C-alpha positions as CSV (number, residue, x, y, z in Angstrom):
1,M,-11.6,-5.3,20.3
2,P,-9.6,-3.9,17.4
3,Q,-8.1,-0.5,18.0
4,L,-6.0,0.3,15.0
5,V,-5.8,-0.7,11.3
6,T,-2.5,-0.3,9.4
7,V,-2.6,-0.3,5.6
8,R,0.6,-0.5,3.7
9,V,0.8,-0.3,-0.1
10,S,4.0,-1.1,-1.9
11,R,4.5,-0.3,-5.6
12,A,7.4,-1.2,-7.8
13,Q,9.9,1.7,-8.0
14,R,7.7,4.0,-6.0
15,R,7.5,5.2,-2.5
16,R,5.6,3.0,0.0
17,I,2.4,4.4,1.4
18,R,1.5,3.6,5.0
19,I,-1.8,4.7,6.6
20,W,-2.8,4.2,10.2
21,I,-6.6,4.3,10.9
22,P,-7.7,4.5,14.5
23,L,-11.1,2.7,14.7
24,L,-12.7,4.5,17.6
25,P,-13.1,7.9,15.9
26,V,-14.3,6.1,12.7
27,I,-16.9,4.2,14.6
28,L,-18.1,7.3,16.4
29,V,-18.4,9.2,13.1
30,L,-20.2,6.3,11.4
31,S,-22.5,5.5,14.4
32,P,-25.7,6.8,12.8
33,L,-25.1,4.4,9.9
34,L,-24.3,1.6,12.3
35,I,-27.6,2.1,14.0
36,L,-29.4,2.0,10.7
37,A,-27.4,-1.1,9.7
38,A,-28.4,-2.8,13.0
39,L,-32.1,-2.1,12.3
40,V,-31.8,-3.6,8.8
41,A,-30.0,-6.6,10.3
42,I,-32.9,-7.1,12.8
43,I,-35.5,-6.9,10.0
44,A,-33.4,-9.4,7.9
45,C,-33.2,-11.8,10.9
46,V,-36.9,-11.7,11.4
47,A,-37.6,-12.2,7.7
48,Y,-35.3,-15.3,7.6
49,R,-36.5,-16.5,11.0
50,L,-33.2,-16.2,12.7
51,S,-32.6,-15.1,16.3
52,P,-31.3,-11.5,16.2
53,V,-29.6,-12.0,19.6
54,R,-27.6,-15.0,18.3
55,A,-26.8,-13.2,15.1
56,F,-25.5,-10.1,16.9
57,G,-23.6,-12.4,19.4
58,G,-21.9,-14.1,16.5
59,A,-21.0,-10.7,14.9
60,W,-19.6,-9.5,18.2
61,R,-17.5,-12.6,18.6
62,L,-16.1,-12.1,15.1
63,W,-15.4,-8.4,15.8
64,C,-13.5,-9.3,19.0
65,A,-11.5,-12.0,17.2
66,L,-10.1,-9.5,14.6
67,P,-7.0,-8.2,16.5
68,G,-3.9,-10.0,15.2
69,T,-5.4,-10.5,11.7
70,R,-3.0,-9.9,8.8
71,V,-4.0,-9.8,5.2
72,D,-1.4,-9.7,2.4
73,V,-2.5,-9.3,-1.2
74,Q,-0.1,-9.1,-4.1
75,H,-1.1,-8.5,-7.7
76,G,1.5,-7.8,-10.3
77,R,3.9,-5.1,-8.9
78,V,1.5,-3.9,-6.2
79,A,1.4,-5.4,-2.8
80,V,-1.1,-4.4,0.0
81,L,-0.7,-5.4,3.6
82,V,-3.6,-4.8,6.1
83,N,-2.8,-5.4,9.8
84,I,-5.5,-5.2,12.4
85,R,-4.4,-4.6,16.0
């Protein structure tokens, strides 16, 4: 399960910005919205005749596979690096 997200923004001729985001406090703060999103997902699964258990199982597998993911985006003189641990 991911524990920390590191975001680094590099701009030409400017200071680099580095932000560390611990995921547990963010999840705890957003838990009411997560419950609402889960209810909406269940309704969508029923509407499209999908198994909610299999859908949530697939989402859980994706969530657990995130550690080690690294995303680099560069546009012009700005580069953004997102590292999930």
